[in-house]
N, C-alpha and C positions, 0 to 999 in steps of 0.2 A: 691773427697776426700778433696780437698783444700777448697771448698765452705762449706762442712760440718764442717771441723775443724774451719773455720773462724766463723761460726755461733755458734758452740759449745764453742769456746774460748770467744766469746763476752758474751754469756749467763753465763758462769762460772765467768768471770770477773765481770759482773754486780751483780751476786748473792754473790760473795765473799766479795764485798764491802758493803753489807747490814748489818745493826745492828743486825738483827735476826740471820744472819750467825755467827757473833761474839758470840752472846749469846749461840748458839748451840755448838760452839767450846769450850766455857768456861764450859758449862754443861758436855760435854764429858770428859774434863780434870778433873773436879770435881768428876764425876762419877768414872773415873779411879782411882783417888786418894782415894776415899772412899772405893773402893774394895781392897785397899792395905792390910789391916789387914786380910781380908778373904783369901787372897792368900799368907799371910805371907811375904809380900813385896819381893816375890821371884824374881829371875832373869828373869823368863818367864814373870811375871807381868810387870817388867820394860821394857822388850824387846817389849811388845805389844805397849806401847806408843812411844818408840823410833822408831820402825819400821813404825808405822802408820804416825807419823809426818815426818819422812824422805821421805816416799813415796809421801805423799801429797805435801810436799815442792818441791820435785823433779818435779812432774807433773805440779804444779802451775807455776813454772818458765817458762815452755814452753807455757802454756796457756796465761799467762799475757804478756810474751814477744811478742806473736803474736798480742794480742790486742793493746799493746803499739806501735808496729811497724805500724799497720794499722792506728791508730790514728795519729801518726807522719806523715805518708805519706799523710793523708787527710789534715792535717794542712799545710804541705808544698805545696800541690796542691792549696789550697785556697790562700796562700800567693803569689804563682806564678801568680795566676789569678789577684790578686790585683796589682801586679807589672805591668803586661801587660795592665791592665785597666787604670792605672793612667798615664796621659799624662806627659811626661818629666821624668818618673821614669827611673832609671838606670837598664836596662835589664841584666846587668852582675850579678845581685843578683838572677835571676831566677835559680833555682836548685843549689844554692850555697852549699847546703848540700852534693853535689856529688863531690865537688872540693877536690883536694889534700890538705893536711894540710897547706903547704906553700902558695898555691894559696888562700885558705880561710883566712889565716892570712894577706896576702897582701890586699885582698879585704876589710877586717875588718879595717886595718890601713887606707886605702883610705877613708872609710866611717867616721872614727874618725877625720881625717883631714878636711873633708867636714863639719862635725858637729862643729869643732873648728872654722872654718872660718865663719860659719853661726852664731855662738854665738858671735864672735867678731863683726860681722856686726850688730847684734841685740843690743849689748852693745853700739856700736858707734851711732846707730840711737837713742837709748834710752837716751844716754848722750847728744846728740844734742837736743833732745826733751826737756829734763830737763833744758838744758841751755836756750832754747828759752822760756820755761814756766817761768823760773826765771826772765828773762829780762822783760817779759810782766807784771809780778807781781810788779816789781819795778818802 
């Protein structure tokens, strides 16, 4: 059942993002609107579009959430592989998405501090390079 739903949700997600699907949806809404005078803009006529859009939206939430969840897990697996593959990479970042909020915040702060130190070092080296280049030119 799980494999069927995964394949089904992937197909629905793929098809729902197509321009042709959007055109079909617009045509259905236009067709519904055009039939308004035929049904005297009755409550039943209004209920048809309200019910249809509610049901479609409700079901699409589950289908698209499944697709998004799988895509997110695939991206995380790829990122984890890159972290493992890069020599000197900080393995604390592997599966960081599973950390508690406080742990994730602390890990992010640690990374920001490392980036700041690296930027300072780059500026220091760049400043020294500019200074040497200026001395050579004079």
